[in-house]
Structures are given as C-alpha cells and as structure tokens.
All heavy atoms as TSV, in Angstrom:
chain	resi	resn	atom	element	x	y	z
A	1	MET	N	N	0.820	-1.197	0.000
A	1	MET	CA	C	0.000	0.000	0.000
A	1	MET	C	C	0.868	1.267	0.000
A	1	MET	O	O	0.536	2.233	-0.662
A	1	MET	CB	C	-0.908	-0.033	1.238
A	1	MET	CG	C	-1.881	1.093	1.295
A	1	MET	SD	S	-3.156	0.846	0.074
A	1	MET	CE	C	-4.223	2.158	0.448
A	2	ARG	N	N	1.971	1.254	0.732
A	2	ARG	CA	C	2.829	2.426	0.802
A	2	ARG	C	C	3.482	2.706	-0.548
A	2	ARG	O	O	3.696	3.856	-0.909
A	2	ARG	CB	C	3.910	2.231	1.860
A	2	ARG	CG	C	3.384	2.300	3.253
A	2	ARG	CD	C	4.522	2.198	4.236
A	2	ARG	NE	N	4.017	2.179	5.600
A	2	ARG	CZ	C	4.770	2.037	6.656
A	2	ARG	NH1	N	6.074	1.875	6.512
A	2	ARG	NH2	N	4.238	2.047	7.849
A	3	GLN	N	N	3.812	1.648	-1.287
A	3	GLN	CA	C	4.448	1.847	-2.590
A	3	GLN	C	C	3.494	2.545	-3.560
A	3	GLN	O	O	3.904	3.403	-4.340
A	3	GLN	CB	C	4.893	0.505	-3.174
A	3	GLN	CG	C	6.042	-0.118	-2.407
A	3	GLN	CD	C	6.399	-1.484	-2.946
A	3	GLN	OE1	O	5.641	-2.066	-3.713
A	3	GLN	NE2	N	7.541	-2.007	-2.523
A	4	ILE	N	N	2.215	2.191	-3.501
A	4	ILE	CA	C	1.233	2.830	-4.376
A	4	ILE	C	C	1.108	4.306	-4.038
A	4	ILE	O	O	1.030	5.157	-4.930
A	4	ILE	CB	C	-0.137	2.119	-4.262
A	4	ILE	CG1	C	-0.019	0.685	-4.791
A	4	ILE	CG2	C	-1.219	2.892	-5.005
A	4	ILE	CD1	C	-1.266	-0.148	-4.577
A	5	VAL	N	N	1.142	4.648	-2.778
A	5	VAL	CA	C	1.050	6.049	-2.358
A	5	VAL	C	C	2.286	6.816	-2.826
A	5	VAL	O	O	2.181	7.946	-3.317
A	5	VAL	CB	C	0.879	6.136	-0.819
A	5	VAL	CG1	C	0.993	7.577	-0.351
A	5	VAL	CG2	C	-0.438	5.526	-0.389
A	6	ILE	N	N	3.451	6.195	-2.706
A	6	ILE	CA	C	4.692	6.867	-3.122
A	6	ILE	C	C	4.696	7.085	-4.635
A	6	ILE	O	O	5.042	8.169	-5.122
A	6	ILE	CB	C	5.917	6.050	-2.669
A	6	ILE	CG1	C	6.019	6.082	-1.144
A	6	ILE	CG2	C	7.184	6.586	-3.301
A	6	ILE	CD1	C	7.076	5.143	-0.587
A	7	VAL	N	N	4.286	6.068	-5.402
A	7	VAL	CA	C	4.251	6.198	-6.863
A	7	VAL	C	C	3.222	7.239	-7.275
A	7	VAL	O	O	3.473	8.062	-8.159
A	7	VAL	CB	C	3.955	4.819	-7.509
A	7	VAL	CG1	C	3.672	4.969	-8.991
A	7	VAL	CG2	C	5.099	3.870	-7.266
A	8	THR	N	N	2.076	7.251	-6.643
A	8	THR	CA	C	1.038	8.238	-6.962
A	8	THR	C	C	1.512	9.653	-6.627
A	8	THR	O	O	1.300	10.590	-7.413
A	8	THR	CB	C	-0.256	7.927	-6.183
A	8	THR	OG1	O	-0.638	6.572	-6.441
A	8	THR	CG2	C	-1.378	8.860	-6.578
A	9	ALA	N	N	2.157	9.823	-5.504
A	9	ALA	CA	C	2.668	11.145	-5.121
A	9	ALA	C	C	3.747	11.605	-6.103
A	9	ALA	O	O	3.769	12.777	-6.519
A	9	ALA	CB	C	3.212	11.099	-3.706
A	10	ALA	N	N	4.624	10.699	-6.514
A	10	ALA	CA	C	5.664	11.050	-7.478
A	10	ALA	C	C	5.052	11.434	-8.821
A	10	ALA	O	O	5.511	12.370	-9.483
A	10	ALA	CB	C	6.634	9.883	-7.643
A	11	ALA	N	N	4.003	10.721	-9.224
A	11	ALA	CA	C	3.325	11.051	-10.484
A	11	ALA	C	C	2.684	12.433	-10.413
A	11	ALA	O	O	2.770	13.224	-11.363
A	11	ALA	CB	C	2.281	9.987	-10.808
A	12	TRP	N	N	2.034	12.745	-9.290
A	12	TRP	CA	C	1.415	14.069	-9.143
A	12	TRP	C	C	2.468	15.182	-9.137
A	12	TRP	O	O	2.258	16.247	-9.718
A	12	TRP	CB	C	0.577	14.135	-7.862
A	12	TRP	CG	C	-0.800	13.601	-8.056
A	12	TRP	CD1	C	-1.308	12.452	-7.548
A	12	TRP	CD2	C	-1.837	14.178	-8.839
A	12	TRP	NE1	N	-2.597	12.275	-7.966
A	12	TRP	CE2	C	-2.954	13.338	-8.769
A	12	TRP	CE3	C	-1.943	15.328	-9.613
A	12	TRP	CZ2	C	-4.143	13.595	-9.422
A	12	TRP	CZ3	C	-3.141	15.591	-10.260
A	12	TRP	CH2	C	-4.209	14.739	-10.168
A	13	ILE	N	N	3.582	14.921	-8.497
A	13	ILE	CA	C	4.656	15.919	-8.485
A	13	ILE	C	C	5.185	16.144	-9.892
A	13	ILE	O	O	5.429	17.283	-10.312
A	13	ILE	CB	C	5.781	15.490	-7.520
A	13	ILE	CG1	C	5.270	15.568	-6.075
A	13	ILE	CG2	C	7.024	16.346	-7.699
A	13	ILE	CD1	C	6.209	14.970	-5.050
A	14	ALA	N	N	5.344	15.062	-10.666
A	14	ALA	CA	C	5.817	15.193	-12.043
A	14	ALA	C	C	4.822	15.981	-12.890
A	14	ALA	O	O	5.211	16.820	-13.714
A	14	ALA	CB	C	6.054	13.813	-12.644
A	15	VAL	N	N	3.535	15.743	-12.690
A	15	VAL	CA	C	2.502	16.475	-13.439
A	15	VAL	C	C	2.530	17.953	-13.085
A	15	VAL	O	O	2.458	18.818	-13.965
A	15	VAL	CB	C	1.102	15.865	-13.167
A	15	VAL	CG1	C	-0.007	16.775	-13.671
A	15	VAL	CG2	C	0.998	14.483	-13.785
A	16	ILE	N	N	2.664	18.259	-11.814
A	16	ILE	CA	C	2.692	19.668	-11.384
A	16	ILE	C	C	3.921	20.372	-11.947
A	16	ILE	O	O	3.829	21.502	-12.450
A	16	ILE	CB	C	2.643	19.759	-9.838
A	16	ILE	CG1	C	1.261	19.315	-9.342
A	16	ILE	CG2	C	2.965	21.169	-9.364
A	16	ILE	CD1	C	1.173	19.138	-7.848
A	17	VAL	N	N	5.080	19.720	-11.903
A	17	VAL	CA	C	6.297	20.324	-12.439
A	17	VAL	C	C	6.162	20.546	-13.946
A	17	VAL	O	O	6.554	21.595	-14.476
A	17	VAL	CB	C	7.525	19.443	-12.114
A	17	VAL	CG1	C	8.748	19.888	-12.889
A	17	VAL	CG2	C	7.799	19.465	-10.628
A	18	ALA	N	N	5.566	19.585	-14.655
A	18	ALA	CA	C	5.375	19.735	-16.100
A	18	ALA	C	C	4.429	20.886	-16.416
A	18	ALA	O	O	4.671	21.666	-17.350
A	18	ALA	CB	C	4.837	18.431	-16.687
A	19	LEU	N	N	3.363	21.030	-15.658
A	19	LEU	CA	C	2.413	22.128	-15.897
A	19	LEU	C	C	3.056	23.485	-15.613
A	19	LEU	O	O	2.850	24.446	-16.366
A	19	LEU	CB	C	1.162	21.945	-15.043
A	19	LEU	CG	C	0.227	20.820	-15.486
A	19	LEU	CD1	C	-0.908	20.647	-14.477
A	19	LEU	CD2	C	-0.326	21.102	-16.861
A	20	VAL	N	N	3.824	23.581	-14.556
A	20	VAL	CA	C	4.487	24.848	-14.240
A	20	VAL	C	C	5.504	25.184	-15.324
A	20	VAL	O	O	5.606	26.331	-15.771
A	20	VAL	CB	C	5.149	24.790	-12.846
A	20	VAL	CG1	C	6.062	25.976	-12.614
A	20	VAL	CG2	C	4.086	24.718	-11.767
A	21	GLY	N	N	6.242	24.182	-15.786
A	21	GLY	CA	C	7.213	24.414	-16.848
A	21	GLY	C	C	6.554	24.839	-18.143
A	21	GLY	O	O	7.022	25.748	-18.831
A	22	ALA	N	N	5.442	24.185	-18.493
A	22	ALA	CA	C	4.731	24.551	-19.721
A	22	ALA	C	C	4.162	25.959	-19.612
A	22	ALA	O	O	4.201	26.725	-20.578
A	22	ALA	CB	C	3.617	23.542	-19.998
A	23	THR	N	N	3.646	26.305	-18.470
A	23	THR	CA	C	3.102	27.646	-18.278
A	23	THR	C	C	4.208	28.699	-18.392
A	23	THR	O	O	4.014	29.749	-19.006
A	23	THR	CB	C	2.427	27.753	-16.904
A	23	THR	OG1	O	1.440	26.742	-16.798
A	23	THR	CG2	C	1.785	29.114	-16.710
A	24	ALA	N	N	5.363	28.405	-17.839
A	24	ALA	CA	C	6.479	29.349	-17.916
A	24	ALA	C	C	6.945	29.512	-19.358
A	24	ALA	O	O	7.305	30.615	-19.784
A	24	ALA	CB	C	7.632	28.880	-17.036
A	25	MET	N	N	6.932	28.431	-20.133
A	25	MET	CA	C	7.351	28.527	-21.525
A	25	MET	C	C	6.330	29.297	-22.354
A	25	MET	O	O	6.696	30.055	-23.244
A	25	MET	CB	C	7.557	27.125	-22.112
A	25	MET	CG	C	8.806	26.455	-21.572
A	25	MET	SD	S	9.015	24.742	-22.053
A	25	MET	CE	C	8.514	24.694	-23.717
A	26	ILE	N	N	5.051	29.117	-22.078
A	26	ILE	CA	C	4.008	29.819	-22.832
A	26	ILE	C	C	4.068	31.317	-22.548
A	26	ILE	O	O	3.876	32.134	-23.439
A	26	ILE	CB	C	2.623	29.242	-22.483
A	26	ILE	CG1	C	2.500	27.827	-23.052
A	26	ILE	CG2	C	1.511	30.136	-23.020
A	26	ILE	CD1	C	1.269	27.086	-22.595
A	27	VAL	N	N	4.378	31.707	-21.338
A	27	VAL	CA	C	4.430	33.117	-20.971
A	27	VAL	C	C	5.560	33.825	-21.709
A	27	VAL	O	O	5.429	34.978	-22.107
A	27	VAL	CB	C	4.606	33.256	-19.445
A	27	VAL	CG1	C	4.928	34.684	-19.066
A	27	VAL	CG2	C	3.348	32.798	-18.741
A	28	ASN	N	N	6.679	33.145	-21.964
A	28	ASN	CA	C	7.839	33.780	-22.570
A	28	ASN	C	C	7.808	33.799	-24.089
A	28	ASN	O	O	8.745	34.279	-24.706
A	28	ASN	CB	C	9.121	33.080	-22.101
A	28	ASN	CG	C	9.383	33.344	-20.640
A	28	ASN	OD1	O	8.983	34.368	-20.115
A	28	ASN	ND2	N	10.041	32.416	-19.982
A	29	VAL	N	N	6.761	33.300	-24.724
A	29	VAL	CA	C	6.676	33.295	-26.179
A	29	VAL	C	C	6.397	34.714	-26.663
A	29	VAL	O	O	5.474	35.373	-26.172
A	29	VAL	CB	C	5.557	32.342	-26.655
A	29	VAL	CG1	C	5.345	32.450	-28.147
A	29	VAL	CG2	C	5.873	30.930	-26.255
A	30	PRO	N	N	7.181	35.226	-27.619
A	30	PRO	CA	C	6.906	36.571	-28.122
A	30	PRO	C	C	5.548	36.616	-28.832
A	30	PRO	O	O	5.156	35.670	-29.512
A	30	PRO	CB	C	8.046	36.845	-29.096
A	30	PRO	CG	C	8.721	35.548	-29.333
A	30	PRO	CD	C	8.344	34.614	-28.239
A	31	GLN	N	N	4.845	37.704	-28.666
A	31	GLN	CA	C	3.502	37.823	-29.217
A	31	GLN	C	C	3.506	38.070	-30.717
A	31	GLN	O	O	2.636	37.611	-31.424
A	31	GLN	CB	C	2.757	38.968	-28.517
A	31	GLN	CG	C	2.565	38.729	-27.036
A	31	GLN	CD	C	1.735	37.502	-26.754
A	31	GLN	OE1	O	0.818	37.197	-27.476
A	31	GLN	NE2	N	2.078	36.777	-25.710
A	32	LYS	N	N	4.481	38.825	-31.217
A	32	LYS	CA	C	4.508	39.164	-32.629
A	32	LYS	C	C	5.928	39.018	-33.149
A	32	LYS	O	O	6.858	39.522	-32.546
A	32	LYS	CB	C	4.024	40.595	-32.833
A	32	LYS	CG	C	3.937	41.025	-34.283
A	32	LYS	CD	C	3.344	42.404	-34.428
A	32	LYS	CE	C	4.446	43.423	-34.255
A	32	LYS	NZ	N	4.048	44.778	-34.561
A	33	ALA	N	N	6.073	38.319	-34.239
A	33	ALA	CA	C	7.396	38.169	-34.831
A	33	ALA	C	C	7.765	39.473	-35.537
A	33	ALA	O	O	6.993	40.000	-36.333
A	33	ALA	CB	C	7.410	37.009	-35.810
A	34	GLU	N	N	8.941	39.958	-35.241
A	34	GLU	CA	C	9.388	41.190	-35.871
A	34	GLU	C	C	10.215	40.837	-37.104
A	34	GLU	O	O	11.194	40.113	-37.019
A	34	GLU	CB	C	10.222	41.999	-34.895
A	34	GLU	CG	C	9.413	42.465	-33.699
A	34	GLU	CD	C	10.256	43.276	-32.748
A	34	GLU	OE1	O	11.315	43.764	-33.170
A	34	GLU	OE2	O	9.843	43.423	-31.601
A	35	ILE	N	N	9.804	41.356	-38.234
A	35	ILE	CA	C	10.484	41.079	-39.492
A	35	ILE	C	C	11.127	42.372	-39.967
A	35	ILE	O	O	10.509	43.424	-39.970
A	35	ILE	CB	C	9.495	40.560	-40.545
A	35	ILE	CG1	C	8.845	39.267	-40.042
A	35	ILE	CG2	C	10.167	40.354	-41.873
A	35	ILE	CD1	C	7.739	38.775	-40.925
A	36	ALA	N	N	12.397	42.268	-40.353
A	36	ALA	CA	C	13.093	43.443	-40.855
A	36	ALA	C	C	12.568	43.781	-42.242
A	36	ALA	O	O	12.597	42.961	-43.152
A	36	ALA	CB	C	14.589	43.177	-40.913
A	37	ALA	N	N	12.075	44.975	-42.407
A	37	ALA	CA	C	11.537	45.401	-43.687
A	37	ALA	C	C	12.642	46.023	-44.530
A	37	ALA	O	O	13.425	46.829	-44.053
A	37	ALA	CB	C	10.414	46.407	-43.471
A	38	THR	N	N	12.684	45.633	-45.791
A	38	THR	CA	C	13.661	46.240	-46.696
A	38	THR	C	C	13.044	47.482	-47.315
A	38	THR	O	O	11.851	47.536	-47.590
A	38	THR	CB	C	14.070	45.262	-47.809
A	38	THR	OG1	O	12.906	44.848	-48.508
A	38	THR	CG2	C	14.753	44.036	-47.229
A	39	SER	N	N	13.870	48.480	-47.526
A	39	SER	CA	C	13.352	49.729	-48.061
A	39	SER	C	C	13.041	49.600	-49.549
A	39	SER	O	O	12.167	50.278	-50.066
A	39	SER	CB	C	14.356	50.859	-47.823
A	39	SER	OG	O	15.577	50.534	-48.466
A	40	SER	N	N	13.764	48.749	-50.262
A	40	SER	CA	C	13.495	48.540	-51.678
A	40	SER	C	C	13.900	47.122	-52.044
A	40	SER	O	O	14.638	46.462	-51.324
A	40	SER	CB	C	14.272	49.550	-52.520
A	40	SER	OG	O	15.663	49.334	-52.352
A	41	ARG	N	N	13.427	46.683	-53.193
A	41	ARG	CA	C	13.765	45.335	-53.640
A	41	ARG	C	C	15.187	45.315	-54.173
A	41	ARG	O	O	15.678	46.280	-54.734
A	41	ARG	CB	C	12.810	44.885	-54.735
A	41	ARG	CG	C	11.399	44.781	-54.218
A	41	ARG	CD	C	10.526	44.046	-55.204
A	41	ARG	NE	N	9.693	43.145	-54.456
A	41	ARG	CZ	C	9.810	41.823	-54.468
A	41	ARG	NH1	N	10.698	41.247	-55.199
A	41	ARG	NH2	N	9.009	41.079	-53.752
A	42	ILE	N	N	15.836	44.191	-54.007
A	42	ILE	CA	C	17.200	44.021	-54.489
A	42	ILE	C	C	17.138	43.320	-55.834
A	42	ILE	O	O	16.582	42.227	-55.946
A	42	ILE	CB	C	18.026	43.202	-53.487
A	42	ILE	CG1	C	18.083	43.929	-52.147
A	42	ILE	CG2	C	19.411	42.916	-54.030
A	42	ILE	CD1	C	18.694	43.114	-51.047
A	43	ASP	N	N	17.704	43.943	-56.842
A	43	ASP	CA	C	17.703	43.370	-58.188
A	43	ASP	C	C	18.968	42.541	-58.360
A	43	ASP	O	O	20.052	43.071	-58.623
A	43	ASP	CB	C	17.629	44.489	-59.235
A	43	ASP	CG	C	17.396	43.956	-60.631
A	43	ASP	OD1	O	17.160	42.739	-60.769
A	43	ASP	OD2	O	17.455	44.755	-61.586
A	44	ILE	N	N	18.832	41.243	-58.220
A	44	ILE	CA	C	19.982	40.349	-58.276
A	44	ILE	C	C	20.560	40.281	-59.681
A	44	ILE	O	O	21.783	40.230	-59.864
A	44	ILE	CB	C	19.581	38.955	-57.776
A	44	ILE	CG1	C	19.164	39.061	-56.317
A	44	ILE	CG2	C	20.720	37.959	-57.940
A	44	ILE	CD1	C	18.580	37.814	-55.749
A	45	VAL	N	N	19.710	40.307	-60.687
A	45	VAL	CA	C	20.198	40.240	-62.069
A	45	VAL	C	C	21.063	41.454	-62.381
A	45	VAL	O	O	22.124	41.343	-62.999
A	45	VAL	CB	C	19.009	40.129	-63.047
A	45	VAL	CG1	C	19.481	40.170	-64.490
A	45	VAL	CG2	C	18.209	38.865	-62.769
A	46	GLN	N	N	20.639	42.620	-61.933
A	46	GLN	CA	C	21.422	43.828	-62.162
A	46	GLN	C	C	22.752	43.770	-61.412
A	46	GLN	O	O	23.775	44.218	-61.918
A	46	GLN	CB	C	20.623	45.071	-61.736
A	46	GLN	CG	C	21.276	46.386	-62.110
A	46	GLN	CD	C	21.391	46.557	-63.624
A	46	GLN	OE1	O	20.500	46.168	-64.366
A	46	GLN	NE2	N	22.511	47.110	-64.073
A	47	MET	N	N	22.752	43.207	-60.235
A	47	MET	CA	C	23.999	43.052	-59.484
A	47	MET	C	C	24.969	42.152	-60.243
A	47	MET	O	O	26.172	42.424	-60.292
A	47	MET	CB	C	23.719	42.456	-58.107
A	47	MET	CG	C	23.107	43.427	-57.132
A	47	MET	SD	S	22.626	42.690	-55.551
A	47	MET	CE	C	24.054	41.775	-55.101
A	48	MET	N	N	24.465	41.089	-60.859
A	48	MET	CA	C	25.335	40.186	-61.612
A	48	MET	C	C	25.885	40.876	-62.863
A	48	MET	O	O	27.022	40.642	-63.257
A	48	MET	CB	C	24.566	38.922	-62.005
A	48	MET	CG	C	24.102	38.110	-60.823
A	48	MET	SD	S	25.455	37.499	-59.839
A	48	MET	CE	C	25.960	36.125	-60.812
A	49	ARG	N	N	25.085	41.725	-63.489
A	49	ARG	CA	C	25.557	42.452	-64.678
A	49	ARG	C	C	26.639	43.465	-64.307
A	49	ARG	O	O	27.591	43.679	-65.045
A	49	ARG	CB	C	24.392	43.191	-65.337
A	49	ARG	CG	C	23.459	42.304	-66.093
A	49	ARG	CD	C	22.433	43.149	-66.827
A	49	ARG	NE	N	21.294	42.302	-67.167
A	49	ARG	CZ	C	20.035	42.668	-67.086
A	49	ARG	NH1	N	19.716	43.871	-66.678
A	49	ARG	NH2	N	19.090	41.825	-67.411
A	50	ASP	N	N	26.475	44.112	-63.162
A	50	ASP	CA	C	27.403	45.154	-62.744
A	50	ASP	C	C	28.694	44.600	-62.147
A	50	ASP	O	O	29.678	45.336	-62.015
A	50	ASP	CB	C	26.738	46.075	-61.723
A	50	ASP	CG	C	25.598	46.867	-62.357
A	50	ASP	OD1	O	25.566	46.976	-63.595
A	50	ASP	OD2	O	24.751	47.365	-61.586
A	51	ALA	N	N	28.713	43.337	-61.781
A	51	ALA	CA	C	29.896	42.752	-61.152
A	51	ALA	C	C	30.973	42.520	-62.206
A	51	ALA	O	O	30.841	41.690	-63.086
A	51	ALA	CB	C	29.521	41.440	-60.473
A	52	LYS	N	N	32.048	43.292	-62.096
A	52	LYS	CA	C	33.156	43.176	-63.046
A	52	LYS	C	C	34.467	43.162	-62.285
A	52	LYS	O	O	34.567	43.683	-61.180
A	52	LYS	CB	C	33.136	44.343	-64.027
A	52	LYS	CG	C	31.869	44.332	-64.857
A	52	LYS	CD	C	31.919	45.348	-65.944
A	52	LYS	CE	C	30.549	45.349	-66.554
A	52	LYS	NZ	N	30.362	45.515	-67.851
A	53	ASP	N	N	35.472	42.597	-62.890
A	53	ASP	CA	C	36.820	42.523	-62.327
A	53	ASP	C	C	36.840	41.825	-60.966
A	53	ASP	O	O	37.535	42.257	-60.035
A	53	ASP	CB	C	37.435	43.925	-62.203
A	53	ASP	CG	C	37.571	44.580	-63.571
A	53	ASP	OD1	O	37.861	43.851	-64.545
A	53	ASP	OD2	O	37.378	45.803	-63.653
A	54	LEU	N	N	36.062	40.772	-60.853
A	54	LEU	CA	C	36.075	40.001	-59.619
A	54	LEU	C	C	37.221	38.995	-59.663
A	54	LEU	O	O	37.627	38.545	-60.736
A	54	LEU	CB	C	34.747	39.242	-59.451
A	54	LEU	CG	C	33.512	40.128	-59.283
A	54	LEU	CD1	C	32.262	39.268	-59.236
A	54	LEU	CD2	C	33.617	40.961	-58.032
A	55	PRO	N	N	37.791	38.640	-58.540
A	55	PRO	CA	C	38.889	37.674	-58.544
A	55	PRO	C	C	38.389	36.298	-59.008
A	55	PRO	O	O	37.260	35.907	-58.744
A	55	PRO	CB	C	39.340	37.625	-57.086
A	55	PRO	CG	C	38.210	38.167	-56.305
A	55	PRO	CD	C	37.471	39.101	-57.195
A	56	VAL	N	N	39.259	35.590	-59.702
A	56	VAL	CA	C	38.917	34.274	-60.220
A	56	VAL	C	C	39.719	33.234	-59.460
A	56	VAL	O	O	40.932	33.362	-59.312
A	56	VAL	CB	C	39.228	34.186	-61.732
A	56	VAL	CG1	C	38.925	32.800	-62.253
A	56	VAL	CG2	C	38.440	35.231	-62.488
A	57	GLU	N	N	39.029	32.206	-58.987
A	57	GLU	CA	C	39.720	31.129	-58.295
A	57	GLU	C	C	40.268	30.159	-59.311
A	57	GLU	O	O	39.570	29.761	-60.241
A	57	GLU	CB	C	38.743	30.391	-57.371
A	57	GLU	CG	C	38.925	30.744	-55.921
A	57	GLU	CD	C	38.018	29.901	-55.053
A	57	GLU	OE1	O	36.849	30.240	-54.974
A	57	GLU	OE2	O	38.498	28.920	-54.467
A	58	ARG	N	N	41.502	29.792	-59.137
A	58	ARG	CA	C	42.130	28.841	-60.061
A	58	ARG	C	C	42.546	27.604	-59.281
A	58	ARG	O	O	43.137	27.706	-58.219
A	58	ARG	CB	C	43.330	29.476	-60.743
A	58	ARG	CG	C	42.935	30.666	-61.573
A	58	ARG	CD	C	44.136	31.254	-62.280
A	58	ARG	NE	N	43.794	32.550	-62.836
A	58	ARG	CZ	C	43.434	32.722	-64.091
A	58	ARG	NH1	N	43.369	31.711	-64.899
A	58	ARG	NH2	N	43.138	33.936	-64.534
A	59	PHE	N	N	42.225	26.450	-59.846
A	59	PHE	CA	C	42.571	25.176	-59.229
A	59	PHE	C	C	43.501	24.427	-60.162
A	59	PHE	O	O	43.303	24.405	-61.374
A	59	PHE	CB	C	41.309	24.345	-58.973
A	59	PHE	CG	C	40.351	25.023	-58.032
A	59	PHE	CD1	C	39.244	25.708	-58.518
A	59	PHE	CD2	C	40.549	24.980	-56.656
A	59	PHE	CE1	C	38.353	26.327	-57.664
A	59	PHE	CE2	C	39.669	25.597	-55.801
A	59	PHE	CZ	C	38.564	26.271	-56.296
A	60	ASP	N	N	44.491	23.799	-59.607
A	60	ASP	CA	C	45.409	22.990	-60.392
A	60	ASP	C	C	44.758	21.633	-60.654
A	60	ASP	O	O	44.439	20.915	-59.729
A	60	ASP	CB	C	46.735	22.802	-59.674
A	60	ASP	CG	C	47.492	24.115	-59.547
A	60	ASP	OD1	O	47.336	24.949	-60.449
A	60	ASP	OD2	O	48.221	24.293	-58.556
A	61	ALA	N	N	44.576	21.291	-61.910
A	61	ALA	CA	C	44.007	19.997	-62.271
A	61	ALA	C	C	45.143	19.070	-62.694
A	61	ALA	O	O	45.838	19.333	-63.665
A	61	ALA	CB	C	43.005	20.149	-63.405
A	62	PHE	N	N	45.364	18.024	-61.955
A	62	PHE	CA	C	46.434	17.078	-62.275
A	62	PHE	C	C	45.857	15.848	-62.885
A	62	PHE	O	O	44.911	15.317	-62.578
A	62	PHE	CB	C	47.230	16.712	-61.032
A	62	PHE	CG	C	47.998	17.890	-60.490
A	62	PHE	CD1	C	47.596	18.520	-59.330
A	62	PHE	CD2	C	49.119	18.351	-61.147
A	62	PHE	CE1	C	48.301	19.591	-58.828
A	62	PHE	CE2	C	49.819	19.432	-60.639
A	62	PHE	CZ	C	49.419	20.046	-59.470
C-alpha cells in the first residue's frame, strides 16, 4: 500500500512540475514576430551584370 502512495505522489509531483514548466514557456513566447523590412527590392540580375573585375579562383588539375 505504501508503494502505491509513493508512486502516486511522485506522479502528481511530475505532473505539477510539467504544468508549471509549460506555463512558464508559454508566458515567454513573443507575441509578434518582428520582421526586418527592406526599403526597396534588391535586383539580383542587375547586381550580376554590374559585377566586373572580380577575382577568379584557379585550381590545379592534375
């Protein structure tokens, strides 16, 4: 009989600790995700056209 009481008490303690932990995690969740807004669109194709005189990597092929 004592073992059942000990196991039941341990189970209740585990449930209480889990609920407190879950509540603490829910409280710390940010309400709104902040996204960095860009002032204008980046034209990648134009950047590739304007890129000139870039260094070239050379590998020795044996």
